[in-house]
C-alpha positions in Angstrom: -15.2 -59.5 34.4 -12.1 -61.7 33.5 -8.5 -61.3 34.7 -7.4 -59.8 31.4 -10.0 -57.1 31.6 -9.2 -56.4 35.2 -5.5 -56.1 34.5 -6.1 -53.7 31.4 -8.4 -51.4 33.5 -5.7 -51.2 36.0 -2.9 -50.5 33.5 -5.1 -47.8 32.0 -6.0 -46.3 35.5 -2.2 -46.4 36.2 -1.3 -44.7 32.9 -3.9 -42.0 33.6 -2.7 -41.3 37.1 0.8 -40.8 35.7 -0.3 -38.5 32.8 -2.3 -36.5 35.2 0.6 -36.2 37.7 2.7 -35.0 34.8 0.0 -32.5 33.7 -1.0 -33.9 30.5 -4.4 -35.6 31.2 -6.9 -33.3 32.4 -4.6 -30.0 32.1 -6.1 -26.8 30.9 -5.0 -26.1 27.4 -5.2 -22.8 25.5 -5.0 -22.3 21.6 -4.7 -18.9 20.3 -5.1 -17.9 16.6 -4.2 -14.4 15.2 -4.2 -13.2 11.5 -0.4 -12.9 10.3 -0.6 -9.6 8.4 -2.8 -6.5 8.3 -2.0 -3.4 6.3 -4.0 -0.2 6.4 -3.8 3.5 5.1 -2.5 6.3 7.3 -5.7 8.1 6.6 -7.7 5.5 8.4 -8.9 6.7 12.0 -8.6 3.3 13.6 -8.0 -0.4 12.9 -9.1 -3.4 14.9 -7.4 -6.8 15.3 -8.9 -9.9 16.2 -7.8 -12.8 18.3 -9.6 -16.2 18.3 -8.8 -18.7 21.0 -10.1 -22.2 22.2 -9.8 -24.2 25.2 -9.6 -27.8 26.3 -10.2 -28.9 29.8 -10.1 -25.5 31.4 -12.6 -24.3 34.1 -15.7 -22.6 33.1 -14.5 -19.2 34.0 -13.6 -16.3 31.9 -9.9 -16.1 31.1 -7.8 -13.1 31.1 -6.9 -11.4 27.9 -3.6 -9.7 27.3 -2.0 -7.7 24.6 1.7 -7.1 23.9 3.3 -4.8 21.3 6.7 -5.4 19.7 8.2 -2.7 17.6 11.5 -1.0 17.1 11.7 -0.6 20.9 11.3 -3.2 23.6 8.1 -5.2 24.1 5.6 -3.4 26.1 2.3 -4.6 27.7 -0.8 -2.9 26.5 -4.1 -2.3 28.2 -3.2 -3.8 31.6 -6.2 -1.5 33.0 -8.6 -3.1 30.4 -8.6 0.0 27.8 -12.5 0.1 27.8 -12.5 3.9 27.0 -12.9 4.7 23.4 -11.1 7.9 24.0 -7.7 6.0 24.7 -5.1 5.1 22.3 -6.2 1.3 22.5 -9.4 -0.4 23.1 -10.1 -3.8 23.9 -13.4 -5.7 23.4 -14.1 -9.1 24.8 -16.7 -11.6 23.5 -15.6 -14.4 25.6 -18.8 -16.4 25.0 -17.4 -16.6 21.4 -14.0 -17.2 22.4 -12.9 -13.7 20.8 -10.9 -10.7 21.8 -10.5 -7.6 19.9 -7.8 -4.8 20.1 -8.5 -1.4 18.4 -5.7 1.1 17.7 -7.2 4.5 17.6 -5.8 7.8 16.0 -3.4 5.7 13.6 0.0 7.0 12.8 2.9 5.4 11.2 4.5 4.8 14.5 1.8 2.2 15.2 3.2 -0.2 12.8 4.5 -3.2 15.0 3.5 -6.8 16.0 0.7 -7.2 18.3 0.6 -10.4 20.2 -2.6 -11.5 22.0 -2.2 -13.8 25.1 -5.1 -15.7 26.7 -4.5 -17.0 30.3 -6.4 -18.9 33.0 -4.5 -17.4 36.0 -5.7 -19.9 38.5 -4.5 -22.9 36.5 -0.9 -24.2 37.2 -0.4 -25.9 34.0 1.8 -24.0 31.6 -0.5 -24.7 28.7 -3.2 -22.8 30.4 -1.4 -19.6 29.4 -0.7 -19.2 25.8 -0.1 -16.4 23.2 -0.7 -16.2 19.4 2.0 -15.8 16.8 1.0 -12.0 16.4 -0.4 -9.8 13.9 2.1 -7.5 12.0 0.4 -4.2 11.5 1.6 -2.0 8.7 0.4 1.6 8.4 1.2 3.1 5.1 2.2 6.8 5.1 0.1 9.0 2.9 1.9 11.1 0.3 -0.3 14.2 0.9 -2.6 15.5 3.5 -6.3 15.9 3.1 -6.0 19.6 2.3 -3.5 19.1 -0.4 -5.5 16.1 -1.9 -8.6 18.4 -2.0 -6.6 21.2 -3.8 -5.2 18.7 -6.2 -8.7 17.5 -7.0 -10.1 21.0 -7.6 -7.0 21.8 -9.6 -7.7 18.8 -11.8 -11.2 19.8 -12.2 -10.4 23.3 -13.4 -7.8 21.9 -15.8 -10.2 19.7 -17.4 -12.7 22.4 -17.9 -9.9 24.6 -19.3 -8.9 21.8 -21.6 -12.5 21.4 -22.8 -13.0 25.0 -23.4 -9.8 25.0 -25.6 -10.8 22.0 -27.5 -14.4 23.6 -28.3 -12.9 26.9 -29.3 -10.4 25.1 -31.6 -13.1 23.2 -33.3 -15.1 26.4 -33.7 -12.2 28.3 -35.1 -11.2 25.4 -37.5 -14.9 25.1 -38.9 -14.9 29.0 -39.4 -11.6 28.9 -41.4 -12.7 26.0 -43.5 -16.0 27.7 -44.3 -14.1 30.8 -45.4 -12.6 29.7 -48.6 -15.8 28.0 -49.7 -17.6 31.2 -49.5 -14.9 33.0 -51.3 -15.1 30.6 -54.1 -18.7 30.9 -54.1 -18.5 34.8 -54.5 -15.8 34.4 -57.1 -18.0 31.9 -59.2 -20.8 34.5 -59.0 -18.6 37.3 -60.2 -17.2 35.2 -63.1 -20.6 34.1 -64.2 -21.9 37.7 -64.3 -18.6 38.7 -66.2 -19.4 36.2 -68.6 -22.8 37.1 -69.1 -21.7 40.8 -69.7 -19.2 39.8 -72.1 -21.7 37.6 -74.2 -24.1 40.5 -74.3 -21.3 42.8 -75.3 -20.4 40.5 -78.1 -23.9 40.2 -79.2 -24.4 44.0 -79.5 -21.1 44.3 -81.1 -22.0 41.7 -83.5 -25.4 43.4 -84.3 -23.8 46.7 -84.7 -21.3 45.3 -87.2 -24.1 43.7 -89.3 -25.8 47.0 -89.4 -22.9 49.0 -90.5 -21.8 46.5 -93.0 -25.2 46.8 -94.8 -25.5 50.6 -95.0 -23.2 51.1 -98.4 -25.2 48.8 -100.3 -28.5 50.6 -99.5 -26.9 53.9 -100.5 -25.9 52.6 -104.0 -29.2 51.4 -104.9 -30.8 55.0 -104.4 
C-alpha cells in the first residue's frame, strides 16, 4: 500500500470518527409516513388509520409506537397503555415485522374529527433521529342528515308513493280508454239507427208508389166497362 493510499484511508477514518461523534454516521434514523387525509361518514362504526415507517442503522429490537391527537383542544396522547381491547374507544394493532402500525377509532362521532399523528421511537437510542413522528392524518367525520330510523321511514314512504303514482297512472289510462271508446260506440249505434230508418223510408216510398200506380189505373178500367 503506497503513501497516498495510507493517507486517504487515514483521512476517511478521521472523517468517520468525527461524523460518528456528531451522531451522523451509525446513528439510528426513523422515517414515518402517514396518509394526509381521510374522510368517512358518521354512519360508519369504525375507521382505521395506517402508519408506515422505516429505519436505518437502528438496533434489531421492536420500536415503541405512539399516537397523538390534535383537535380543537390541546394535543393529547392516545393509547399509552397499548389499547389492545376492541371495546375501547381506540385500538392499536402493530405489525412491526412489516414496519406498520394501525390505529382504529371505534364508535365514530363528529367529535372524532382531528389530526392523528403517529410516532415511532427507539427508546434506548440517544440520537434524536431515533424518535420521529409523521405529518399526521386529518380525519374528517361527516355528519349524517338523518338517523337510520328516519332514513328507513323515508325509504318506505318513497316506495308507497311510487306505488300510488303507478296506480293513479293505470287508473287514468283505463279511464281515458273507456272515454275514447264511448263516442265510437255511440256513432256505431247511431249509424245503425240511420240505416234502419233509411231502409224503412225506402220501403214506405216503394209501397206508396205502388199504391199510387194502382189508384191511377182504376178510372180507366171503369170506363171501359
